[in-house]
C-alpha positions in Angstrom: 73.0 18.1 53.9 73.6 19.0 57.6 76.9 17.2 57.8 78.1 18.9 54.6 77.1 22.3 55.9 79.0 21.7 59.2 82.1 20.6 57.3 81.8 23.6 55.0 81.5 25.9 58.0 84.6 24.4 59.6 86.5 24.7 56.3 85.6 28.4 56.1 86.8 28.8 59.7 90.1 27.1 58.9 90.5 29.4 55.8 89.8 32.5 57.9 92.5 31.3 60.3 95.0 30.9 57.5 94.2 34.5 56.4 94.8 35.8 59.9 91.2 36.4 60.7 91.3 34.9 64.2 88.0 36.3 65.5 86.2 35.1 62.4 87.9 31.7 62.7 86.8 31.2 66.3 83.3 32.5 65.5 83.0 29.9 62.8 84.2 27.1 65.1 81.8 28.2 67.8 78.9 28.3 65.4 79.7 24.9 64.1 79.9 23.4 67.6 76.7 25.1 68.6 74.9 23.9 65.5 76.2 20.3 66.1 74.8 20.2 69.6 71.5 22.0 68.7 70.9 19.4 66.0 72.6 16.3 67.3 71.1 16.5 70.8 67.6 17.0 69.5 66.2 20.6 70.0 66.3 21.7 66.3 65.1 18.5 64.6 62.4 18.2 67.3 61.2 21.7 66.4 61.2 21.0 62.7 59.5 17.6 63.0 56.8 18.9 65.3 55.9 21.6 62.9 55.6 19.3 59.9 54.2 16.2 61.5 51.9 17.4 64.3 48.8 18.0 62.0 48.9 14.4 61.0 49.7 12.7 64.3 46.2 11.3 64.8 44.8 9.1 62.2 41.3 10.0 61.0 38.3 8.0 61.9 37.1 5.9 58.9 34.1 7.4 57.2 33.8 5.1 54.2 32.0 6.2 51.1 30.3 3.7 48.8 33.5 3.7 46.6 37.0 4.4 48.0 40.5 4.7 46.7 43.5 4.3 49.0 46.6 5.9 47.4 49.9 4.4 48.7 52.9 6.6 48.0 55.9 4.3 47.8 59.2 5.0 49.5 62.5 3.3 49.0 63.3 -0.4 48.3 65.9 -3.0 49.0 67.4 -5.4 46.6 69.0 -8.2 48.7 71.7 -10.3 47.0 70.1 -13.3 45.3 66.6 -12.2 46.2 63.7 -10.2 44.7 63.3 -6.5 45.4 61.3 -5.7 48.5 60.1 -2.5 50.2 62.6 -0.5 52.2 62.6 0.6 55.9 59.8 3.2 55.7 57.9 1.1 53.1 56.4 -1.5 55.4 54.9 1.1 57.7 53.0 2.5 54.7 52.0 -0.9 53.5 50.7 -1.9 57.0 48.6 1.3 57.1 47.3 0.7 53.6 46.4 -2.9 54.5 44.6 -1.8 57.7 42.5 0.7 55.8 41.7 -1.8 53.1 40.5 -4.4 55.5 38.4 -1.9 57.4 36.9 -0.7 54.2 36.0 -4.3 53.1 34.7 -5.1 56.5 32.3 -2.2 56.2 31.0 -3.7 53.0 32.3 -0.8 50.8 34.1 -0.9 47.5 37.8 -0.2 47.9 40.7 0.0 45.4 44.4 0.5 46.2 46.4 2.7 43.9 50.1 2.1 44.4 52.2 5.0 43.0 55.9 4.8 42.3 58.2 4.5 39.2 61.4 2.7 38.6 63.3 1.7 41.7 67.0 2.8 41.8 68.3 -0.7 42.5 66.0 -2.8 40.3 64.3 -2.9 36.9 61.0 -3.3 38.7 59.0 -0.2 39.5 58.4 0.7 43.1 54.7 0.2 42.5 55.3 -3.4 41.4 57.5 -4.1 44.5 55.0 -2.7 46.9 52.1 -4.3 45.0 53.6 -7.7 45.4 53.9 -7.2 49.2 50.2 -6.2 49.4 49.1 -9.2 47.4 51.2 -11.5 49.7 49.3 -9.9 52.6 45.9 -10.7 51.1 44.9 -7.8 48.9 43.4 -9.2 45.7 45.1 -8.2 42.5 41.7 -7.1 41.1 41.6 -4.4 43.7 45.2 -3.1 42.9 46.0 -0.4 40.4 49.7 0.3 39.8 51.0 3.7 38.6 54.6 3.0 37.5 55.8 6.3 35.8 56.2 8.7 38.7 59.6 9.5 40.1 58.7 12.4 42.4 55.8 13.3 44.7 54.7 15.9 42.2 54.5 13.2 39.6 52.7 10.9 42.0 49.9 13.5 42.2 50.0 14.3 38.5 49.9 10.7 37.2 47.3 9.6 39.8 44.6 11.7 38.2 43.8 9.3 35.3 43.7 6.0 37.4 41.6 7.8 40.1 39.2 8.9 37.4 38.9 5.4 36.1 38.3 4.1 39.6 35.6 6.6 40.2 36.1 6.7 43.9 33.9 9.1 46.0 36.6 9.4 48.6 40.4 9.2 48.4 42.7 8.3 51.3 46.4 9.2 51.0 48.9 7.1 52.9 52.5 8.2 53.4 54.9 9.2 56.2 53.7 12.0 58.6 56.7 14.1 57.7 56.0 13.8 54.0 52.2 14.3 54.2 52.1 18.1 53.9 54.0 18.2 50.7 52.1 15.3 49.3 48.7 16.9 50.1 49.8 20.1 48.5 50.8 18.3 45.3 47.6 16.3 45.1 45.5 19.3 45.9 47.1 21.2 43.1 46.1 18.5 40.6 42.5 18.5 41.9 42.5 15.5 44.2 41.1 16.1 47.6 42.5 13.4 49.8 42.1 12.4 53.4 45.6 12.1 55.0 46.5 8.9 56.8 50.0 8.9 58.2 52.1 5.8 58.5 55.4 6.2 60.3 55.9 9.2 62.7 59.5 10.2 63.4 60.8 11.2 66.8 64.2 12.5 68.0 66.5 10.7 70.4 67.2 13.3 73.2 70.7 13.2 74.7 73.5 15.3 76.2 75.8 14.3 73.3 75.0 14.6 69.6 73.5 11.6 67.9 73.9 10.7 64.2 70.2 9.8 64.0 69.2 13.4 64.9 71.4 14.7 62.1 69.6 12.4 59.7 66.2 13.5 61.0 67.1 17.1 60.5 68.2 16.3 56.9 64.8 14.7 56.3 62.9 17.7 57.7 65.0 20.2 55.7 64.4 18.1 52.6 60.6 18.6 53.1 61.0 22.3 53.7 63.0 22.7 50.5 60.7 20.4 48.6 57.6 22.4 49.6 59.3 25.6 48.4 60.1 24.0 45.1 56.5 22.7 44.7 55.0 26.1 45.4 57.1 27.3 42.6 56.0 24.4 40.4 52.4 25.3 41.2 52.9 28.9 40.3 54.6 28.1 37.1 51.9 25.6 36.2 49.1 28.1 36.9 50.9 30.8 34.9 51.4 28.4 31.9 47.7 27.5 32.0 46.7 31.2 32.1 48.9 31.8 29.1 47.3 29.0 27.1 43.9 30.3 28.0 44.7 33.7 26.5 43.3 37.1 27.5 39.6 37.2 28.6 37.1 38.0 26.0 35.3 41.4 26.0 
């Protein structure tokens, strides 16, 4: 996203030069260079990440109810040649946090279920829930405490399709595990569908400061802008969903 925008800006500057608009051409080049350094050296992605991640930097102290549900939102997956699909780079951080919560819950003598939410993986016929579920079982979580939700393809659907299994589990408290950067959008979606969840972040992203632009910072800015755009889209989804529900209910009775 960021790289495409910079290339488009330079292309516009080149076109302005071809049309004889020298001032516009140099303004475009200067803006592209300034943006490259502001993003690649760290200031802009740091500002974006801090605003989205800071509320979830500290993990909450466990306050277990008699019955608990830990909702693990899956990320990406890898499909190594000749091997079985496995969680991707951000996946293991979420799995580790889920496993830590589960063990603390069981050590406290409470009932605890793990709901793994994620549909079909792009590189495998297995769902992401199945891939992450296998990893949790291999780490010691009993299959009897696992619930797999295999239909969702987006965070919005994670929240929507989690309602039924959470109702069956009957948990008094829900713990939501995902990346810190993704947490605000996930909480918004789950809240819209009536699930009040306690956020527990897994990975926490940081910029790599430097005097020269770094590719990793461009990628972090992409991730942050994806969340900004995603939240705007989900607010529209929520408005549309409420409007549709109001239409179905009809006008109030006199």
